[in-house]
N, C-alpha and C positions, 0 to 999 in steps of 0.2 A: 525747306525744298533747296534746293542745293540749284545756282544754279548753270544753265545746261550751256551758256556759254564756257564758260571756265572750266565743265567739266570736257569739252570737246575740245578746250586746247590744249590740258591736261594729257588725254587721249590719246596726241601725238606724239607723248613722249616726253619724258623728264627736260632733256633739253631746249626741247620747244619752248616749253612752261616754262622757267628757270629763265630766259630770255624775254621772257615776252613778263613774263614778271618784275625783272630791271628795265623795263621801258617803261613799268608802267606801276608806280611802288606805291601810290597813294589809289590803285582800288581797291575796297575790299574783296577778300578776299570768303564765298559762302558755298562750305561743300558738303552741308551740313543732310544725312541720313543718308550719303552715296556711298554705293556699296565697291569695295576695290579689294577686297577677297582677291589675295594672291595676286598683288598687281606687284608690278619690279619703279617701286619709286626712290630708286638708290640717288643721296643727295638732292634730294627735292627741297626747292626753298617749298616750306610752306606757312613762314613766320606769319605769326596772328591769322592764323587764318581761321574762319568756323567752322570743325568739325566736328560736333554735336551729334553723337548719335551715326555715325559711320563705319562701317564695317571693312577690320584693313587683316582681318585676323589671317596669319600667314605673308604677309605682303612682306615687302623689300623694304625699309626705309630707313635698310641704312644711315648710317651719316648724311642723314634730314636734320634741314633747319627747319626746326620747331615751336623757337620763339615762342612761347608768350601765345603757343596755339591752344585754341579750346577742341579738347576732348572726351569732354563730356562726354559719360555710358557710350562710348565708344568700342566699338571691338578688338582687338588690341590680340585677340587673343592667336599664341606664338609664332606672331609677327617677330619677322626681327628688323632691332632695332639699336647694333651694334652702333657706338658713336652718334648720336640720335645727339639736338641737341632741342634740351628741353623747359631751358629754365624759367620761370615764370607759370609756364603754361596747365592748364587747367587739363586733371588728369582724376577728375574724381569721379565715383564708379564707374571705374571705368575697368575691363577686363585686359591685365595684362597675364593670362596667367597661361604659363610659360612663355613667355616672353624672352627671345634675347638682347637685353641692354647691359649685354659688357664694356664697360669703359662710356657710357651713357653716360651724359648731361642732370641733374635730376633737380641743380640745387633751387630756388622760391619756387615752386613747381607746388597746385593743390593734387594732392595723391588722398585723400579722405576718398578711407571706404572705398577703394583701388583694389582689385585683385589682384598679388604678383606671388600667389600662389604656385612655385616653380620656377619663378621666375629666376631668366640669369643675368641676376644685377656685380658681376663682380666688376672689379678695381670699377665700378659708380659710382659719380658723384650725390652724397645726399644727406649731404650736408645742410644742418638747421631746418629742415624741411620735415613738414606738420604731415605724420603717416600714424595717425590715430584711425583707429578701424579699420586700418588696410591688413588684410590677409597674405604672411610673408608666412607659411608654411611647406617649408619645402627649398625654400629659394636660396639658391646660389650667392651672398652678400662676401665673398673671401676679398680683400684686399680693396674690400667696398673702405666712405668716405662719408662716418654716420655721427662723428661730429657733429656736437647737440640737438640732434634730430632730437625729434619728438613720437615717441615709439608706447610713448601710454597704452596697456592691453593691446600692445599687439600680441600677433599669435604667428610667434617661429623655430615653430616644433617643429626641430626636424634639422634647421637651416643651414649652411654652411657659413658660417662668419671667422673663420678660422684668415688672424690677422689685421683683419677688421679693424675699423677705426669707431670706434665707442663716448670717445672722451666723451665724457661730459652731456652722454647722452640719457635723456629721462624713456627709463624703461619701465615705471613704475606701474606693480599690475601684467609685466608683458609674460606670457606663455611661453618658456624657453627648452619646452619638453625634452631631449636626448639630441638638442644643439649642441654644434661644433662648435668653438669659444677657444681655440691650441690659438699662444698665443696675440691674441685678439687684445686690444687697449682697451679695459672699462676707465679707465683712471679721471678719478667722480665723476662715473655715474650714478641714475640714481636708477636703486636695482630693492628700491622696500616695496617687498610683496609681491616679488618676482615668482614664477615658477622656474628654479631651474637643476629638478630632476631630471638625475642619468645626462648632465650635459657636461661636455667636454672644457674643463677652465684650465688644461693646460699649459702650463708657462702665458697665462691666461694675466695680462696689466689690473691688479685689482685696487690699485693705490688711493686711497680717500673716497672710497669708491662708497655712497651706500647702502650695504644688503641687510641692515633692521628686517625682520617681519617678511625674506626674502629665503624660499622653503630650496633650500641645497643639498 
């Protein structure tokens, strides 16, 4: 249950909320299961906040500080999250379908079983992130940093990955049917058993990649 006093402070606007947080840095934030649908939270400070189960569908959280926040099972579908800081955040089983995460920082975030289908992750930083069980069908990952990311069994069918950095990424048994990998960096990537049928690999770097059992 969300803290009513904190909800009231946040309801006064981001400026008031951020000032209050700065003055009260040790207070734990509990906004679990709250409804923030279509809310305007540009640059809001929600670092390490308890937000599990909250509804942020279509909300504006661009450039928000969500470092270490707990967002498990949240609804962030179609939310604007460009430039947001999600480092070390828990986004497991979160709905990010169609969300805009352009240039967001997701390093060390927990995205296990999250739904990122149709999401805009262009230029996002996903290096070293565990994406096991994540749906990235038709996601836009152009120029995204997926260096050393764990993409085992991930669905990337129809995804846009041109110029993405997938060096040393683990794509074991991943599905990349009709994916766009033009000029992507797959150097040293593990593509054992991956399905790359009808994928566009024009100009891609596959040096040192493991393509054993891959479907090309």
